[in-house]
SEZA-444994 format. One record per residue: x negated, y negated, z negated of N, C-alpha, C in turn; residue in three letters. Coordinates in steps of 0.2 Angstrom, whole numbers, padded with zeros to 4 digits, always signed. Atoms other than C-alpha are relative to their C-alpha. Example, Ala and Ser with C-alpha at 12.3 -4.5 7.8 and 13.67 -1.06 7.14 Angstrom:
<atoms>
-0004+0006+0000-0062+0022-0039-0004-0006+0000ALA +0004+0006+0001-0068+0005-0036+0004-0005-0003SER 
</atoms>
This chain:
<atoms>
+0006+0004-0001-0540-1267-0593+0000-0004+0006MET +0000+0004-0006-0542-1281-0580-0005+0003+0004LEU +0005-0003-0004-0550-1273-0565-0005-0005+0003ALA +0006+0003-0003-0567-1278-0558+0002-0002+0007ALA -0001+0002-0007-0567-1288-0541-0007+0000+0003CYS +0006+0001-0004-0580-1289-0527-0004-0006-0002GLY +0005+0005+0002-0595-1300-0530+0001-0007+0004PRO +0000+0007-0003-0590-1313-0517+0007-0002+0000ARG -0007+0002-0001-0571-1314-0519+0003+0000-0007GLU -0004+0000+0006-0559-1319-0533+0004+0006+0000GLN -0004-0006+0001-0549-1304-0539+0007-0001+0004ALA -0006+0000-0003-0533-1300-0529+0005-0001-0006ALA -0005+0001+0005-0517-1305-0538+0003+0006-0003ALA -0002-0006+0004-0512-1293-0551+0008+0001+0000PRO -0008-0001+0000-0494-1285-0551+0003-0003-0006ALA -0003+0002+0006-0492-1289-0569-0006-0001-0005ALA +0005+0001+0005-0501-1294-0585-0002+0007-0003ALA +0002-0006+0003-0511-1281-0594+0005+0003-0005PRO -0004-0003+0004-0501-1269-0604-0002+0000-0007ALA +0003+0000+0007-0513-1269-0619-0007-0002+0000ALA +0007+0002+0000-0530-1276-0624-0004+0006+0002PRO +0005-0005-0001-0544-1267-0617-0005+0001-0005ALA +0005-0001+0005-0558-1259-0627-0007-0003+0003VAL +0006+0003-0003-0573-1270-0624-0006+0000-0005ILE +0005+0000+0004-0590-1268-0632-0005-0005+0000THR +0005+0006-0001-0598-1284-0626+0000-0005-0006GLY +0001+0005+0005-0604-1299-0636+0006-0004-0001GLU -0005+0005+0002-0593-1312-0644-0002-0006+0004THR +0001+0006-0004-0591-1327-0632+0005-0005-0002VAL -0005+0005+0001-0583-1344-0636-0001-0006+0005ARG +0000+0005-0005-0579-1356-0622+0005-0006-0002TRP -0005+0005+0000-0570-1373-0622+0002-0002+0007ARG -0003+0001-0006-0559-1377-0608+0004-0007-0001LEU -0003+0006+0000-0553-1395-0605+0004-0001+0006ALA -0005+0001-0006-0538-1399-0594+0001-0008+0002SER -0001+0006-0002-0534-1414-0584+0008-0002-0002THR -0008+0001+0001-0515-1412-0589+0002+0000-0007PHE -0003+0000+0007-0505-1416-0605+0003+0007-0002PRO -0003-0006+0003-0499-1402-0616+0008+0000+0002ARG -0007+0000-0001-0481-1408-0613+0003+0003+0007ALA -0002-0003-0006-0481-1402-0595-0002+0007+0000LEU +0002-0006+0002-0480-1384-0599-0001+0005+0006ASP +0002-0004-0006-0481-1377-0581-0007-0001+0002THR +0006+0001-0002-0496-1386-0575-0006+0001-0005ILE +0005-0001+0006-0505-1387-0592+0000+0008-0002TRP -0001-0007+0002-0498-1369-0595-0005+0005+0003GLY +0004-0005-0003-0510-1361-0583-0006+0001-0004ALA +0006+0000+0005-0525-1365-0595+0002+0005-0005ALA -0001-0005+0006-0516-1355-0609+0001+0007+0003GLU -0001-0006-0003-0511-1341-0597-0007+0003+0001VAL +0007-0003-0001-0530-1339-0593-0003+0002-0006PHE +0004-0002+0006-0536-1340-0610+0003+0006-0004ALA -0004-0006+0003-0523-1327-0617-0003+0006+0004LYS +0002-0006-0004-0528-1315-0603-0007+0002-0001ALA +0007-0001+0001-0546-1317-0606-0001+0004-0007VAL +0000-0002+0007-0543-1314-0625+0003+0007+0000SER -0004-0007+0000-0531-1299-0622-0005+0005+0003ASP +0004-0005-0004-0543-1290-0610-0007+0001-0004ALA +0006-0002+0004-0558-1291-0622+0001+0001-0007THR -0002-0002+0007-0549-1287-0638-0002-0006-0005GLY +0001+0006+0004-0552-1305-0644-0007-0002+0000GLY +0007+0002+0000-0571-1305-0641-0002-0006+0004LYS +0001+0006-0004-0570-1318-0628+0006-0005-0001PHE -0005+0005+0002-0561-1333-0634-0001-0007+0004GLN +0001+0007-0003-0557-1349-0624+0005-0004-0003VAL -0005+0005+0003-0550-1364-0633+0002-0005+0005SER -0003+0005-0006-0539-1375-0622+0002-0006-0003THR -0001+0007+0002-0538-1394-0624+0003-0004+0005HIS -0003+0004-0005-0526-1405-0615-0004-0007+0001PRO +0004+0006-0002-0531-1421-0607-0001-0005-0006ALA +0001+0005+0005-0539-1433-0619-0002+0002-0007GLY +0002-0003+0006-0542-1421-0633-0007+0000-0002GLU +0007+0000+0001-0560-1418-0631-0004-0004+0006ILE +0003+0003-0006-0563-1425-0614+0006-0004+0004VAL -0005+0004-0004-0554-1439-0604+0003+0004+0006PRO -0003-0004-0006-0542-1432-0590-0004+0000+0006ALA +0004+0000-0006-0553-1438-0576-0008+0001-0002MET +0007-0002+0002-0569-1433-0586-0002+0007+0000GLY +0001-0008+0001-0567-1414-0585-0005+0003+0005VAL +0005-0002-0005-0577-1412-0569-0007-0001-0002PHE +0007+0001+0002-0592-1420-0575-0002+0004-0007ASP +0002-0004+0006-0591-1412-0592-0001+0007+0001ALA +0001-0007-0001-0590-1395-0585-0007+0001+0004ALA +0006+0000-0004-0604-1399-0573-0007+0000-0004GLN +0006+0001+0004-0616-1405-0586-0001+0006-0006THR +0001-0005+0005-0612-1391-0598+0003-0002-0007GLY -0003+0003+0006-0603-1402-0611+0006+0004-0002ALA -0005-0005+0002-0589-1390-0610-0002+0006+0005ILE +0001-0006-0004-0589-1372-0602+0004+0000+0006GLU -0005-0001-0005-0574-1374-0591+0005-0006+0000ALA -0005+0006-0001-0561-1387-0584+0006+0003+0004ALA -0006-0002-0004-0543-1384-0577+0002-0007+0003HIS -0002+0007-0004-0540-1398-0564+0001+0002+0007THR -0001-0001-0008-0539-1400-0545-0006-0004+0003ALA +0006+0003-0003-0555-1404-0535+0001-0006+0004THR -0002+0006-0005-0546-1417-0524+0000-0006-0004TYR +0001+0006+0004-0546-1429-0539-0007-0003+0000PHE +0006+0002+0000-0564-1430-0537-0004-0001+0007PHE +0003+0001-0007-0566-1434-0519-0005-0006+0001PHE +0005+0006+0000-0576-1450-0523-0007+0003-0001GLY +0006-0003+0000-0590-1438-0526-0002+0003+0007LYS +0001-0002-0007-0588-1430-0509+0007+0002+0002ASP -0007-0001-0003-0572-1430-0498+0001+0007+0001ASP -0001-0007-0001-0575-1412-0495+0004+0004-0006ALA -0003-0003+0005-0569-1408-0512+0008+0000+0000LEU -0007+0000-0001-0551-1412-0506+0002+0006+0004ALA -0002-0006-0004-0552-1397-0494-0001+0006-0004LEU +0002-0006+0004-0559-1385-0507+0007+0002-0004ALA -0007-0002+0003-0541-1385-0515+0006-0001+0004ASN -0005+0001-0005-0531-1389-0500+0004-0006-0002GLY -0003+0007+0002-0527-1407-0506+0000-0005+0005GLY +0000+0005-0006-0526-1415-0489+0007-0001+0002ILE -0006+0001-0003-0511-1423-0481+0001+0005+0006SER -0002-0004-0005-0502-1411-0469-0004+0006+0001PHE +0005-0005+0000-0513-1397-0474+0004+0007-0001GLY -0003-0006+0001-0509-1379-0479+0006+0000-0006LEU -0005+0000+0006-0493-1375-0490-0003+0005-0005ASN +0003-0004+0006-0495-1365-0506-0002+0007+0002GLY +0001-0007-0002-0493-1348-0498-0006+0001+0005ARG +0005+0000-0005-0505-1352-0484-0007-0002-0003GLN +0006+0002+0004-0518-1360-0496-0002+0006-0003MET +0002-0006+0003-0518-1344-0506-0003+0005+0005THR +0003-0004-0005-0521-1334-0490-0006-0002+0002SER +0007+0003-0002-0535-1345-0484-0005+0001-0006TRP +0005+0000+0005-0543-1345-0501-0002+0008-0001PHE +0001-0007+0002-0542-1326-0505-0002+0004+0006PHE +0001-0005-0005-0542-1318-0488-0003-0003+0007GLU +0001+0004-0006-0546-1332-0475-0007-0003+0000GLY +0007+0003+0000-0564-1336-0480-0001-0006-0004GLY +0001+0006+0004-0560-1351-0491-0004+0000-0006GLY +0004-0001+0006-0567-1344-0507-0008-0001+0001LEU +0008+0000-0001-0585-1342-0500-0001-0008+0002ALA +0002+0007-0003-0584-1360-0491+0001-0005-0006LEU -0001+0004+0006-0577-1368-0507-0006+0001-0005SER +0006-0002+0005-0590-1359-0518-0006-0003+0002ARG +0006+0003-0003-0604-1365-0507+0000-0008-0002GLU +0000+0007+0002-0598-1383-0510-0001-0001-0007LEU +0000+0001+0007-0595-1382-0528-0007+0002-0004LEU +0007-0001+0003-0612-1374-0531-0004-0006+0000ASP +0004+0006+0000-0620-1390-0527+0002-0005-0006THR -0002+0003+0006-0611-1397-0542-0001+0004-0006PHE +0001-0005+0006-0617-1383-0554+0006+0003-0002ASN -0007-0003+0002-0599-1376-0554+0001+0006+0004LEU -0003-0006-0003-0591-1360-0550+0008-0001+0000VAL -0007+0002-0001-0573-1362-0544+0004+0006+0001ASN -0005-0006+0000-0558-1350-0546+0007-0004+0002PHE -0007+0003-0001-0540-1353-0539+0004+0002-0007ALA -0003-0001+0006-0530-1356-0555+0007-0004+0000CYS -0006+0003+0000-0513-1362-0550+0002-0003+0007GLY -0002+0003-0006-0503-1369-0536+0007-0003-0001ASN -0007+0003+0001-0488-1381-0536+0005+0001+0005THR -0004+0000-0006-0481-1377-0519+0001-0007+0003GLY -0001+0006-0003-0475-1391-0508+0003-0005-0005VAL -0002+0005+0005-0473-1407-0519+0005-0004+0003GLN -0004+0005-0002-0460-1420-0519-0003-0006+0003MET +0003+0006-0003-0463-1437-0510+0000-0006-0005GLY +0001+0005+0005-0461-1447-0526+0007-0004-0001GLY -0005+0005+0002-0450-1460-0534-0001-0007+0002TRP +0000+0007-0003-0446-1477-0527+0005-0004-0003PHE -0005+0004+0003-0438-1492-0534+0004-0003+0005ARG -0005+0002-0006-0431-1497-0517+0000+0005+0005ARG +0000-0005-0005-0426-1487-0502-0005-0002+0006GLU +0005+0000-0005-0438-1483-0488+0003+0002+0007ILE -0003-0001-0006-0431-1485-0471-0004+0001+0006ARG +0004+0000-0006-0445-1488-0459-0007-0001-0003THR +0006+0001+0002-0464-1488-0460-0002-0007-0003PRO +0001+0007+0003-0463-1507-0463+0001-0001-0007ALA -0001+0000+0007-0456-1504-0480-0005+0002-0004ASP +0006-0003+0004-0472-1496-0485-0005-0005-0001LEU +0005+0005+0000-0482-1512-0482-0001-0003-0007GLN +0001+0003+0006-0490-1518-0498+0003+0004-0006GLY -0004-0004+0006-0480-1505-0509-0006+0003-0004LEU +0005-0003+0005-0490-1501-0525+0003+0007-0002ARG -0003-0007+0001-0489-1482-0527-0005+0004-0004PHE +0004-0005+0004-0496-1470-0540-0001+0006+0004ARG +0001-0006-0004-0504-1456-0530-0006+0003-0003ALA +0006-0004+0002-0516-1442-0536-0005+0002+0005GLY +0005-0003-0004-0532-1438-0528-0001-0003+0007GLY +0002+0002-0006-0537-1439-0510+0006-0003+0004PHE -0006+0003-0003-0519-1444-0505-0001-0007+0002ALA +0001+0007-0001-0524-1462-0507-0003-0002+0006GLY +0003+0002-0006-0535-1462-0493+0004+0000+0006ARG -0005+0000-0005-0521-1458-0481+0005-0006-0001VAL -0005+0005+0002-0508-1469-0490-0002-0007+0002LEU +0003+0007-0001-0519-1485-0489+0000-0001+0008GLU +0000+0001-0007-0520-1482-0470+0007-0002+0003ARG -0007+0002-0003-0501-1484-0468+0003-0006-0004ILE -0002+0006+0003-0501-1500-0478+0002+0000-0007GLY -0001+0000+0007-0498-1494-0496-0006-0002-0004MET +0005+0002+0005-0508-1499-0511+0000+0006-0005VAL +0000-0006+0004-0513-1482-0519-0003-0002-0007PRO +0003+0002+0007-0516-1483-0538-0001+0007-0004LEU +0001-0006+0004-0523-1468-0548+0001-0001-0008ALA -0001+0000+0007-0518-1465-0566+0003+0007-0003MET -0002-0007+0003-0515-1450-0578+0007+0000+0000PRO -0007-0002+0000-0498-1442-0579+0003-0004-0006ALA -0003+0003+0005-0495-1450-0596+0001-0008+0000GLY +0000+0007-0001-0497-1468-0590+0005-0002+0006GLU -0004+0002-0006-0485-1467-0575+0007-0003-0001ILE -0007+0003+0002-0468-1470-0583+0000-0007-0002TYR +0001+0007+0002-0474-1486-0591-0001-0004+0006GLN +0002+0004-0006-0481-1492-0575+0006-0001+0004ALA -0007+0001-0004-0464-1489-0566+0004-0005-0004LEU -0005+0004+0004-0454-1497-0580-0002-0007+0000GLU +0003+0007+0000-0465-1512-0580+0000-0004+0007ARG +0000+0003-0006-0465-1514-0562-0008-0001+0003GLY +0007+0000-0002-0484-1512-0561-0001+0004+0006THR +0000-0004-0007-0481-1499-0547+0007+0000+0002VAL -0007+0000-0003-0466-1499-0535+0002+0007+0001ASP -0002-0007-0001-0466-1480-0534-0006+0004-0003GLY +0005-0004+0003-0475-1465-0540+0002+0008+0002ALA -0001-0007-0001-0477-1446-0537-0004+0004-0006GLU +0004-0004+0004-0483-1432-0548+0000+0007+0003PHE +0000-0007-0003-0477-1414-0543+0007+0001+0003VAL -0006-0002-0003-0459-1410-0542+0005-0001-0006GLY -0005+0002+0004-0442-1410-0551-0001+0002-0007PRO +0000-0002+0007-0446-1400-0567-0005-0005-0004TYR +0005+0004+0003-0462-1410-0571+0003-0008+0000ASP -0003+0007-0001-0454-1427-0565+0005-0001-0005ASP -0005+0001+0005-0439-1425-0576-0003+0000-0007GLU +0003+0001+0007-0450-1422-0591-0003-0007-0001LYS +0003+0007+0000-0459-1438-0587+0004-0006+0000LEU -0005+0006+0001-0443-1448-0586+0000-0004+0006GLY +0000+0005-0005-0446-1456-0569+0007-0002+0003PHE -0007+0001-0003-0427-1454-0564+0003-0006-0004HIS -0003+0005+0004-0424-1467-0578-0002-0007+0002ARG +0003+0007-0002-0434-1481-0570+0000-0001+0008VAL +0000+0000-0007-0433-1477-0551+0005+0005+0003ALA -0006-0004-0002-0417-1471-0542-0001+0004+0006PRO +0001-0003-0007-0424-1465-0525-0005+0005-0001PHE +0005-0006+0001-0432-1448-0525-0001+0003+0007TYR +0001-0002-0007-0440-1444-0508-0004+0007+0001TYR +0003-0006-0001-0446-1428-0500-0001+0000+0008TYR +0005-0004+0004-0457-1420-0494-0006-0004-0001PRO +0006+0003+0002-0473-1424-0502-0006+0002+0005GLY +0004-0002-0006-0483-1423-0485-0007+0000-0002PHE +0007+0000+0002-0499-1427-0494-0002+0005-0005TRP +0001-0006+0004-0498-1412-0505+0004+0006+0001GLU -0004-0006-0002-0491-1397-0496-0001+0006-0004ALA +0001-0006+0004-0499-1384-0507-0006+0000-0004GLY +0006+0001+0004-0511-1391-0519-0002+0006-0005THR +0002-0005+0005-0521-1378-0528-0004-0003-0006GLN +0004+0002+0006-0527-1380-0546-0006+0004-0001LEU +0006-0003+0000-0544-1375-0550-0003+0001-0007ASP +0004-0001+0006-0554-1367-0564-0007-0001+0002LEU +0007+0002-0001-0571-1375-0564-0004+0002-0006LEU +0004-0002+0006-0584-1366-0574-0007-0002+0001VAL +0007+0002+0000-0601-1372-0578-0004+0006+0002ASN +0003-0006-0004-0613-1361-0567-0004+0004-0005LYS +0004-0003+0005-0625-1358-0582+0004+0004-0004THR -0004-0004+0004-0611-1352-0593+0003+0006+0003ALA -0002-0006-0004-0604-1341-0580-0005+0005+0001PHE +0006-0005-0001-0621-1333-0576-0002+0004-0006ASN +0001-0003+0006-0623-1329-0594+0004+0005-0002ALA -0005-0005+0001-0608-1318-0594-0003+0007+0002LEU +0001-0007-0003-0609-1299-0592+0004+0001+0006SER -0004-0001-0006-0603-1292-0576+0008+0002-0002PRO -0007-0001+0002-0587-1286-0586+0003-0006-0001GLU -0003+0007+0002-0584-1303-0593+0002-0004+0006TYR -0001+0004-0006-0586-1311-0576+0006+0003+0004LYS -0006-0003-0004-0573-1299-0568+0006-0002-0004ALA -0006+0002+0003-0561-1303-0582+0002-0007+0001ILE -0001+0007-0002-0563-1322-0579+0003+0000+0007VAL -0003+0000-0006-0559-1318-0561+0007+0002+0000ASN -0007-0003+0001-0543-1308-0565+0004-0005-0004GLN -0004+0004+0004-0537-1320-0578+0002-0006+0004ALA -0002+0006-0004-0538-1335-0567+0005+0002+0006ALA -0005-0002-0005-0529-1326-0553+0007+0001-0003THR -0007-0001+0003-0515-1321-0565+0003-0007-0002LEU -0002+0007+0001-0514-1340-0570+0003-0003+0006ALA -0002+0003-0006-0513-1344-0552+0007+0002+0002HIS -0006-0002-0002-0499-1333-0548+0006-0002-0004THR -0005+0002+0005-0489-1337-0564+0002-0007+0001THR -0002+0007+0000-0490-1356-0561+0006-0001+0006MET -0005+0002-0005-0481-1356-0544+0007+0004-0001LEU -0006-0003+0002-0469-1343-0550+0005-0004-0004ALA -0004+0004+0005-0464-1354-0564+0003-0006+0003ARG -0003+0006-0003-0462-1369-0553+0006+0002+0004TYR -0006-0002-0004-0451-1360-0541+0006+0002-0004ASP -0006-0002+0004-0440-1353-0555+0003-0007-0004ALA -0002+0005+0004-0439-1370-0564+0003-0006+0004LEU -0001+0006-0004-0438-1383-0550+0008-0001+0002ASN -0007+0001-0002-0420-1379-0544+0005-0003-0005PRO -0005+0003+0005-0411-1382-0560-0002-0007-0002ALA +0002+0007+0002-0421-1398-0564+0003-0004+0006ALA -0003+0004-0006-0416-1404-0546+0007-0001-0001LEU -0007+0001+0000-0398-1401-0549+0002-0005-0006LYS -0001+0004+0006-0399-1410-0566-0001-0007+0002ARG +0001+0007-0002-0407-1425-0558+0005-0003+0005LEU -0005+0003-0005-0395-1427-0544+0007-0001-0004VAL -0006+0001+0004-0380-1424-0556+0000-0007-0004ALA +0001+0006+0004-0387-1439-0566-0001-0006+0004GLY +0000+0006-0004-0387-1451-0552-0006-0001+0005GLY +0006+0001-0004-0404-1448-0543+0002+0000+0007THR -0001+0000-0007-0403-1452-0525-0005+0004+0004ARG +0005-0004-0003-0412-1438-0515+0000-0002+0007LEU +0000+0003-0007-0418-1445-0498-0006+0004+0003MET +0006-0003-0004-0429-1437-0484-0004-0006+0002PRO +0004+0005-0003-0443-1448-0478+0002+0000+0007PHE -0002+0001-0007-0438-1455-0461-0005+0003+0005PRO +0005-0003-0005-0446-1446-0446-0006-0005+0002ARG +0005+0004-0002-0455-1462-0441-0005-0001-0006ALA +0005+0000+0005-0464-1463-0458-0004+0006+0000VAL +0004-0006+0000-0469-1445-0457-0005+0000+0006MET +0005+0001-0006-0476-1448-0439-0005-0004-0001ASP +0005+0005+0001-0485-1463-0444-0006+0003-0005THR +0005-0003+0005-0493-1454-0459-0004+0005+0003ALA +0004-0005-0003-0498-1439-0448-0005-0003+0004PHE +0005+0003-0005-0507-1450-0435-0005-0003-0005ARG +0005+0003+0004-0516-1459-0449-0004+0005-0003ALA +0004-0005+0003-0521-1444-0458-0005+0003+0005ALA +0005-0004-0004-0529-1435-0443-0005-0005+0003HIS +0006+0005-0002-0538-1451-0437-0005+0000-0006THR +0005-0001+0006-0546-1451-0455-0004+0006+0001LEU +0003-0006+0000-0550-1433-0453-0006+0000+0005TYR +0005+0000-0005-0559-1436-0437-0006-0004-0001GLU +0006+0004+0002-0569-1450-0444-0004+0004-0005GLU +0004-0004+0005-0574-1439-0458-0004+0006+0003LEU +0004-0005-0004-0579-1425-0446-0006-0003+0003ASN +0006+0003-0003-0591-1437-0438-0005-0003-0005ALA +0004+0003+0005-0599-1443-0454-0002+0004-0006THR +0002-0004+0006-0599-1429-0467+0000+0007+0002ASN +0001-0007-0002-0606-1412-0462+0004+0005-0004PRO -0003-0005+0005-0599-1403-0478+0008-0001+0001ARG -0007+0000-0001-0582-1410-0474+0002+0004+0007TRP -0001-0004-0006-0583-1404-0456+0000+0007+0000LYS +0001-0007+0000-0588-1387-0460+0007+0003-0003LYS -0006-0003+0003-0573-1384-0472+0006-0002+0004LEU -0006+0002-0004-0561-1394-0461+0002+0004+0006TYR -0001-0004-0006-0564-1385-0445+0003+0007-0001ASP -0002-0006+0001-0562-1369-0453+0007+0000-0003HIS -0007+0000+0003-0546-1373-0463+0005-0002+0005GLN -0005+0002-0005-0537-1382-0448+0001+0005+0005ILE -0001-0006-0004-0540-1367-0437+0004+0005-0003ALA -0004-0005+0003-0533-1356-0450+0008-0003-0001PHE -0007+0003+0000-0518-1369-0452+0004+0001+0007ARG -0003+0000-0007-0515-1368-0433+0003+0007+0001ARG -0003-0007+0000-0512-1349-0434+0005+0001-0005ASP -0005-0001+0005-0502-1350-0450+0006-0003+0002GLN -0006+0004-0003-0490-1363-0442+0003+0005+0005VAL -0003-0004-0005-0488-1351-0428+0004+0006-0003LEU -0003-0006+0003-0484-1336-0439+0006-0002-0004TRP -0005+0002+0005-0474-1345-0452+0006-0003+0004HIS -0005+0003-0004-0464-1354-0438+0005+0006+0003GLY -0004-0005-0002-0459-1337-0431+0004+0004-0005LEU -0003-0005+0005-0455-1327-0447+0003-0004-0005ALA -0003+0003+0006-0453-1338-0462+0005-0006+0002GLU -0004+0006-0002-0446-1354-0454+0007+0002+0003ALA -0006-0002-0003-0433-1345-0444+0005+0003-0005SER -0004-0003+0005-0427-1335-0458+0003-0005-0005PHE -0002+0006+0005-0427-1350-0470+0006-0004+0003ASP -0005+0004-0003-0417-1360-0458+0007+0003+0001SER -0006-0003+0000-0404-1347-0456+0003+0000-0007TYR -0003+0000+0006-0402-1345-0474+0002-0006-0003MET -0002+0006+0002-0401-1363-0477+0007-0002+0003GLN -0006+0001-0004-0387-1364-0464+0006+0004-0004LEU -0005-0003+0004-0378-1351-0474+0002-0003-0007GLN -0001+0004+0006-0380-1361-0490+0004-0006+0001GLY -0004+0005-0001-0373-1376-0482+0007+0001+0001ARG -0007-0003-0001-0358-1366-0477+0003+0004-0006ASN -0002-0003+0007-0356-1360-0495+0001+0008+0001ASN +0000-0007-0001-0359-1342-0490-0005+0004-0004ARG +0005-0003+0004-0372-1338-0502+0002+0001-0007LEU 
</atoms>
């Protein structure tokens, strides 16, 4: 049986899925969950299915969550409102998509440029105070949020032409998801939002000059390599974007304590499973893309520096005008400072050494 968790914290990551369905005597519950993502993207969409299966398994089938991909019952960008109003019980999405409602929503899931990486975001959310802060924000939207996936550091996207200097970004029409557009427009780009299923056609027709989604595995499925040859890294605007399960507060409060605990644990299982899948699947996809002619390119340092300055200028402006942003930002950035110190000492030094061995064909 999935274990209960503390009242203020989402459950800690389980070591493995439950071995067998638990015996539950609670009532029958039926929820509808709508996703922002298409079914074809089995990693990012798949978290919704992992969650639903875990809930069903833990309740002996008494608690059923039907999962619906983007557009099936709710438009991709309509899931937040649908969960908020109770038109559906739950949504699987990323809060930073909805920064137009409040810029602070980008901080709730770590969706800011030069923010926390995936491991650091999980640490902030589960153990660093992030859950309580983000719950306070989402409560104002009649929603209860749970970590339900992370992509890890994303790629910097596909471009139809090479990027050599910051000047090459001026006027460049670029598909970018969520809050990233606020920063990209400050370095001269023209950010355009569109669902995953529309990006390929926009690149093919030249409606956009470049586009990003997540990383090699998803991008290969979406076919971007067929219409844009240059693949840049890193995706500095999404260092560790967390995916969210957003539950209508009324629907969640109607659950028994046991069912609430199961929702907590099932979301956490989906959260850890998603990043594990991306880390397992991205390397092979990247090799296939490069073998097929994709030109893998790092963003020039001048581009990174320009974007870093622009991002932090924007953040200071928001600190001065949005108290909810400032409360989350100050907390998250203080956490980032300590994490960069620790990861630089331990993780980065070890990774750098291992990469050197890899370049010398010693692995």
